[in-house]
N, C-alpha and C positions, 0 to 999 in steps of 0.2 A: 564430541560436544556438538550439539545442534545450536547454530547461531544464525541470526538474521542481522545484517548490517546495512543500514540506510546510509546513502550519500546524496549529494546534489542540492542540499538545502542551500538557502542564502536570502539575500535581500534583493528586491526587484521593484520597479516603478509599476504602478498600475497599467495594465495592457501588455505587460511583459511576459516572458515565458521562463519556465524552469523544468528541468528534467530530474526526477527523483529515481533513484536506483536502489534496490535491495538485493543484496548478494547473500544467498543461503549457503550454509556449509554444514557438514556433519552428516548429511543424509540427502538423497534425493528428493526434491520437492515436486516431482512430476505428479504424484497422486494426490497432491495437496491443492485445496482452494487457496488462493492468495488474495490478500486485500490490503488496501491502503485506508487507514483510519487518519483522523486529525482531531486535535484537541485545542481549543482555544482557552485562554484563562477564564476561570469560572464558568466553564461549559462542560457538558459531558462529551466524551469521546464518540465521534460519529463515523460511521462508514462512509467513505468518499467513493471508493470503486472496488470491485471484485472480480476476479477471474477464476472460473472453476478449473478443475483438471482438464476437462474437456475443451476449455477455450471460450465458454461463454462468459460474456461481461455484463456487468451491472454498475450503474452510477446513481448517486444521488442527484436529484432533481437540479440542484443548484450548480452542478458542474457538468451537466450533460451538454455536448458540443464544444466544451472547452478542454476537458481532461480526456486522456486516453491510457488505458492500462494495457500493458503487454507482457508476455513472459517468454523467456528463452529457455527452453528445457535444457538445451546443450549446456548453456552457461550456468544453469540453476539460478536465474536472476528474474525479477519482475520490476518493471519501470513504470513510472507514473509521468507522462508528458502533460505539463499544465501549460495552457495558453491563455491569453485574455485575462490575465490574473487581476483579482479585485482585492481591495484591502480586507474585505471580509473572508478571504482565503488564508489570511494570516493565522498560523497555528504551528504546533508541532505535529509533524506528520510520522505515523507509525507503520511500519510494515508488519503484516500478520500473515501466518500460515496455519491452516487448520485441516484436520483430517479426522474422519470417524470410520472406524472399522468394527466389524462384528465377527468375532471368533468363537465358534461353538456356543453361540446365543449370549455371549458376553461382549458388552459395547466398550470400545476403547476410544478416547478422544485425545488427540494430540494438538496442542495449541501452543504456538511460539510467537514471541513478539521481538522486534528490534528495539533499540534504544531510543528511537525517534531522532528526527531532524527538524530543524527550525526553518520555517518559510515565513518571511516578512514582506508584505506588499504595501509599500508606502511611497508617497511622493516627497 
């Protein structure tokens, strides 16, 4: 059974730091693009940071310079280091793994989500 399990959420004061971790099991996620999404109440889920199978990273403008995504292929994990946290970073954060393959002209998409972990930034 393929699973993504997030950990590391919690409450922190503005300016503080948190490290989220996503542990993948059931398959090797080396060929997958991995991402961290977040969703605040009454808002749409947004992509915060992503890392390709080749290690290229991308960030939403609001977290550039503050968040860092990294993957450990040996451990099958992807982490999100968050620094200089702001109240607007408060949300449930979700880990995502996606892979698209083509076999004999047929396209297959594999898309997995974790259960989410709450991050609250408040004084």
